[in-house]
N, C-alpha and C positions, 0 to 999 in steps of 0.2 A: 766383241770381247766381253767377258763376264765382268759384272760390277761387284765390288766389295762393299758390304754393308757393315759399318762400324757402330759401336755403342755411342749414341748421341749424348751431348751434354744438355739435359733437359731442365736444369736449374743452375743458378749461379754458384751454389755450393756443392753441386754433384761431382763426385770423383769416381763413382762406379754405380752400376745398376744391376738389379737382379731380374732375370727373365721370369716374370710371373706366369706367362702363358704364351705358347707359340700357337698362332691361328693358321699357320701353314706348315706343312711337313715337306720333307725332301721329295722332290718330284712333282709338287703341285705347281700349277700355273699361277703367276702373280701379275697383277695389273697395277699401274700407278693409282694411288689413292686407296688401295685395299689395305685392310688392317693386317699387319704382318705379325706383330707381337704386342704383349702388354709388358711394360717395364716398370719395375718398382724402384723409385729413386729415393733420395733422402727426404723428399717432401711428400710424395704421393705416388700412386700407381697410375701410369699414363699410357695411352695408346700410341703405338709406333707404326706409322703408315709407310708403305713402300713408295719410292719415287721412281722405280725402275719396272720395266716389263720383261717377262721371261719366265724361266723355270727356276724354282728354288733348288740349287745344286748342292748346297752345303749349309749345315747348321753347326756353328762353332761353340755355342754355349747352350747346354741343355737346360730345360725348364727347372727352375728352382736354384740355379747357380748364378753367380755374379761375374761381371766382367768390368774392367776399368774403362773409363771414357776413352774412345778411339781404338779399343780392342776390336778385332774382327769377330762379328757374331753371325754373319751369314754371307753367302755369295749367290747372286742371281745372274743367270746367263741363258744361253741357248741349251736346249735339251741335249745331253750327251757331251757337252763342251768340257774340255780338260781345264780344270781350274787349279791344279796342284801348284803351278808356278806362282799363283797369287798368295799362297800360304808361306809365311816366312820359315825357311828351313824345312818345310814339309813335315813339321812336327805336330800340326794341328790334328785333332781327332777326326777321323773320317766317319762322321755321324750319318752320312748319306748312304753308306753301304751296310747292309745287315751282316751280322757276324756269321761267318761260315760255320756250318755244323761240324762238330768235332767227332772223330771216330768213337764208336761205342767203347772200345777198350780204354782209350784215353779218358773218357768221361768217367768210367767206373774207377779208374786208377785215381782220378782227381778226387772222387768222393771218398776213397779209402784213405788217401793221404791227408795228414793234418794240415790245417790252414797255416800259411806262413805270413806273419804279420808285417814282414818287411816290405810288401808291395801289394797293390790292389789285385784281388783275385775275382771280385764280383763287381759288376757295374749296375746302376739302376736300369739301364736299357735292357740288360739280359733278363732281369726279373720282371720288367714291365711295371716298375714302381716309381713313385715321385718322392724325392728327398726334400723335406721342408727344413729350411735353414733360418737362423735368427736374422730377421730383416733389419735394415738400417732405417729406423723410424724417425730420427731427427739428425740435424747436421752435426751435433756434438756427441751422439750416441756411440759408445764403444762396446757396450754389452747391455743385455736386458735380463730382467729377473722375471721368471714365470710366476705370476701371482696365483693363477689357477688354470688347470686344464678343464676345458668345457666338453672334451671328449675323452673317453677312456679307450685303452687298447681293446680292439675288437668291435668298437662302434662303427657304424656306417657314417661316412662323411660325404657331404655334398659340396659342390664347388664354392658356394657362398657361405658355408658354415663358419662360425667363429670357433677356431680350434682352441685358442688360449688367450688369456689376458696377460700382456707383457708390460711390466713397469720399466719405463725408460728414465733418463735423467730429467725428463720434462713432465711426463704424464703417464697414466696407465692406458694402453691402447690395445685394440684387438688385432690378432693375427689370423688371417684368412688363408686357407690352404690352396684355393683356386684349382682344386682337382677333386674328382670323385673316386670313391673306393672305400676301403676299410682301414682304420688306423691300426697299423701293424706294430709300430714301435714308438716309444716316447723316450727321447734321449736326455731330457733335463727334467727332473722331478719338480713339482710345485714348490716354490720357496727358494729355489736355487737359480743361479745366474749362468748365462752363456754369452760368450763373445759374439759379436756380429759375424754372421756367416757360419757359425757352428751348427752342426746337425741337431735339430730339436725333435724331429719326428719323421716317420716314413709312412706313406699312404700307398696302398696297392690292392690287389685282389686278395680276398679272404683266404687264409691258409698259406700264403706265401712265406717261405722261410727267409728271413732277412738277416740272420745271424752272420753269414759270410759277408754281406754287404756292410753291416755295421762295423765288422772288424776291418774291412778295407777302408772305410771312410775315416774311422777314428785312429787307425794304426796303433792300437793299444800296446803299451809296453808293460812288461811285468813290473808291478809296483807293490807286490804283496810283501808284507813284513811279518815275521814270526810273531804270533800272538803271545808266545811265551815271553818275549822281551818286555811287552807291555805289562804282562802279569808280574814279571819280576820287578819292574820299576814300581808298580803299584804296591807290591809287597814290601819293597825296600822303603818306600815313603811312609807306609803305615808303621813299620818297625822302628823308623828313625825316632819318633817322639818317645817311644817306650825306652829306647836306649838312652836318650837324653835325660829322661827323668831318672833312670837307674843310675847313670853316672853322676847326676846332680845329687842324688841322695847320699852317695858315699864320699862326696867332696869334704875335705877337712875344714874344721872351723877354727878360727884363731882364738887366742886367749885374751888377756887384757880386759876382762869384764864384758866383752862383746857377747851378745846373745848367740848361742850356737843354733844355727838353722840352715837347712839346705837352701840354695837359691830358688828352687822350685817352691819350697814351702813359704819363703818370703813373698814370692810373687802371688801365690794363691791367697796368702793372708792379707796382702794389700788389696787385692781385688774384692775380698769378702769383708774388708774393714775390721779385721781381727788384730788385736794388740798382741804381739808375740810374747810380751812379758806375762800375759795371762795364760799362756799355753804351757802345759807340762810335756817335755820332750820324752820320747820313748827310744831314741837312738843311742848310739855309743856316747857315754859321758853326758847324757841328758840332752843330746842334740835333737832339735825339732825337725821332723820330716813331714812330708805331705800328708801322710796318714793321720798325724796328730791334728793337723788343721782341719781335715775332713771330719774327724770325730769330735772336734771341739764343740762344747756347749757353753754358752755365756753363763749359765747358772753355776758352772763349776768354778768360775773366777772368784777369788777371795773377796768378800764384801769389804774388808778393811781397806784394801787397795783403792777401791772405788771412792772411798770417802777421803782419801789423802789429798786429792787434787780436784780442781774444777773439771767439769766434763769437757773433753777435747772435741774438736770438730771432727765429725765422722769422715773417714776417708772416702774419696770419690769412688763410686762404683759405676762403670759405664753400663748402659742399658743392655749392651751385648758384649759377651766376653771376647768375641772375635772381630778383628778388623777385616774390612773387605771392600770390594768394589764390583761394579757391573760393567762388562764390556758390551756396548751396543753396536750391533752390526750395522754397517753403512748401507743406506739405500742408494740406488743408482743416482738419484738426484743429489744426495750429499756428496758422493764421490766426484761428480762433475763440478759442483760448486767449489769444492776444495781444490780441484785441479785448475779450473779456469781462473778463479779469483787469485789463486796463488801465482799463476803465470802473470796475471795482470799486475799484481802488487809488486812483484820482483823484476818484471821486465819493463814496465812503463814507469818512468820517473814522475811520480805524482807531486803536484803542488796544490795548495788549497787557498781559496778566497772566500771570506765570510762577509756578509752584508746584512744589515737590519732593514726590514721593510715595515713601514707604518701601515697597519691593516684597517684603520678606521673607515676609510672610504670603501674598501673592499667588503667589509662586513655589512655596511649599509646597502651597497649595490647588490650583494648576494641575496639579502632579505627581499629586496624589491623584485629581483629577477625570479626568485622562487615562487612569487605570487602568480606568475603567468607561465612559467616554464613547465612543459609536460613532464620533464624529469627533474628530480631534485638535484640542484647544482651544489657540489661541495667545494670547500676551499682548494682541495687538491685538483679539481677540474679547472678552477681558475688558474692554478699554478701551471697545469699542462698547457692551457691556451696561451698564457703569457710567455712561457718558455718557447713554445712553437713559433710565436710571432717574433720573439727576440732572435731565435735561430735563423729565421728568414733574413733578418738584417745583419746577422753576423755568421756568414756561411763557414768561416774558419773554425767555429766551434762545432758545427754540424759536419764533422769529418771523421775519417778513420786513418790510422797509421798503417801503411802498406809496405813497410820496410824500405823500399826504394822510391816511394812516392807518398804523397798525402792525398787521399781521395775525399773531395768535398761533394757531399750528396746534394742533388737538386730537389729531393723530396724531404719532408720532415716527418719522421716516424718516431713517436715518443713511447719509450718503454716505461711501464709503471711497475716497480718492484712490489710483489705481493707475497706476504709471509704465509706459508701453509705448514701443515704438520711436519712434513719431511724436510723443509728447508725454505727455499726461495725460488720463485719463478717470475718471469718478466713478460706479461702479456703486452702487446703493442697496439697503440692507437695510431693508425696510419693516416697520413695527410692531416695531422692534427691542426696545422696552421690554416687549413681550408674549412674546418668544421666549426659549427656554432657550439656555444657552451652547452646547450641542451643535448646536442648530438654527442659531444664528448662525455657528458654525464651518463647518458644512456648506455653508450658503448663501454665505458669504464666499469659500470656496475655489472654489465653482462659478462665481460671478460674476467672480472674478479671472482664472480660466482663460478664460472667454469674452471678457473685456476684452483680454487679451493676444493672443487669436486673432481679435480684431475681429468677434466673433460676438454681441455684445450687441444686444438688441432695444431699441427706444426706451423701453418701459415699465420697462426694467431700469436705465437711467441717467438717469431724470428723477424729479422729485417729492421730492428731498431737502429736509429742513428743518434739518439740521445736518451738518457735514462733519468728518471726521477725516483728518489727513495724518500718516503715521508714517514717519520716517526712522531709527528706532532700529536697524533691522537693518543699516544702513550706517554704524554707529558715530558718528552725529551726536548730540552731547550735548543740544543744544537749538537751536531755530530759530523763526522767525516765518513764518506762512503768510498768504497773501492770501485774503480772504473769497471764498467760492464763491457767486455769486448764484444763487438769490434768498435764500440764508441770511443771517442777521445775525451769525453767528459761525462760526469754524472753530478746531479744536484741533490744535496741532502737538505730536507725541509724539516724545521723544528716546530715546536708548539707556538701558538699565539698567546702572549702573556701581557698582562696589564703592567705598565711601568709608569712611574711619575716622571713627567717631562716639564720643561719650562715652556709656558704658553703666555705670550705677551708679557705683562708685568707680574704675572703670578705663575702658579704651577697647576698642572692638570694631569689627567690620566689618559694615556694612549695605549692602543693595542699594537704590539710589536711582534714580528715573526723573523727569526733568523734563518738564513739559507747559506749553505756552504757549497761552493763549486769545486769539485775535484777535477783537475785537468792533467792530461798527458803532455808533459813539457816537450815531447818530441814533435807534437803537432800544434800545440797552442801555447802562445807566450802569455806572460802575466798581464800585459796591457790589453790583449785581446779578450782574455777571460773577464777582466775588470769592466771593459766596455759592454760586454754581453750582460753582466749583472746590472749595470746602470740602466740599460734598456729594459731589462726584466723588471727592475724596481719601478720605473715610470709606468709600465702597464699595470702592475699590481696596485700601486698607490692611486691610480686614476683609471679604474676599470672601464670607464666609458670609452676610452681610446681603443680597447680591444674589440669594440662593437662597430667601429667605423670601417 
């Protein structure tokens, strides 16, 4: 009996995979251990081997397209074996049978008839082309922005060429086509974004007409709007100010000794710092209009009036006559930061615990360790190490809320929040409790450099079980941080400051650092968080205990 091959789950966060390459085609013999396909997951492109022996009877997902985990992607069995009963409802595409040639008359009629956008009329298989879709490059990615195309339409493409640079919510990464041919179509211009699995390019033989395929894939709907409407709106908006000024100029002025001036003239006079009493009106009844303000010259003002009273404070005149603002388009990273931290803040009930740490011993120990350490150890490296050891003793804090359970992690992976130009990213120091301070210092420096250069790989910014955010270097005394999902806690670290404290019979100066632990009350109780901070405090105030 034939064996059904389903899309495997290749990572803990994988929900679907994209077939990057088929290494077997329908009709080929397959042996156990042979490479069947390459599958692009949310983490990386991985090889998928066959565990069955036989003939590849059916391919359910063509190259470049995605399938959800456990969807049928292929069937292997005996040559000529009937496998239709294994396909649910018999609706799967029969990729194993070549399309039957159409009669010449129907073919010519099809060419003459206009394309109907309501249904697919052309498939990639018919044209012998490969459709390149926006890949899922991280576990939180929903869309990607094309930073630049490294190939133009008409260029020859090799299977390992970098087609484009794509900006995700985490970093800027390369998109490889995994096929050879000519770049026939670019669906997303540089600078614009596309959702995951949207068509971004088509590669095939030079000269292939892909217009029908593009229409079939995108199913475009008529969205044209008359340009005349836009022009009319623009014309109306331009005429509006003129109408306003006209109506303002003819508005009536009251009596009772009040200066007769149009509202527009008053506004312009105020902006220019002109006293209306010194302006001679040319309107009805001596009414001052905008033209009088525009033509006014200070020399025309009577000198006698200037001597009557002391000089008045000049009216404020803004540097620019127009108020304004700038709308800054959101990067992929900023969109995800807004979405994920918004979800965290409003779904996880936060509570906060703040504690003071005396850093005198830590400062002395750091100076001594840096004399022999191959990598310069920072205070943040010491915070990472102390937090990791404290998490080992308090596993309830090293946890994640799973809706129907609390998952306590057996490993300690510390995320370190790093500020970059587009927002915030959290590279992860894995197994931090098992590493030396020198190893943590070296790895932290390397990860921070990659983060600022947008060179982090997915495995370097995922998997955190606890996060540390440090603003001490920016002279912030203390602050509260929003929990970084899927963690149940995050620790905010402030600056080290000198404070006067009572020492013995007198007073002295100590160096103090404040830390604030933000906890998800669904997973962590107040006493649990407080116990964790007490252990953390002991490690920081007596650093030698971290080395035992």
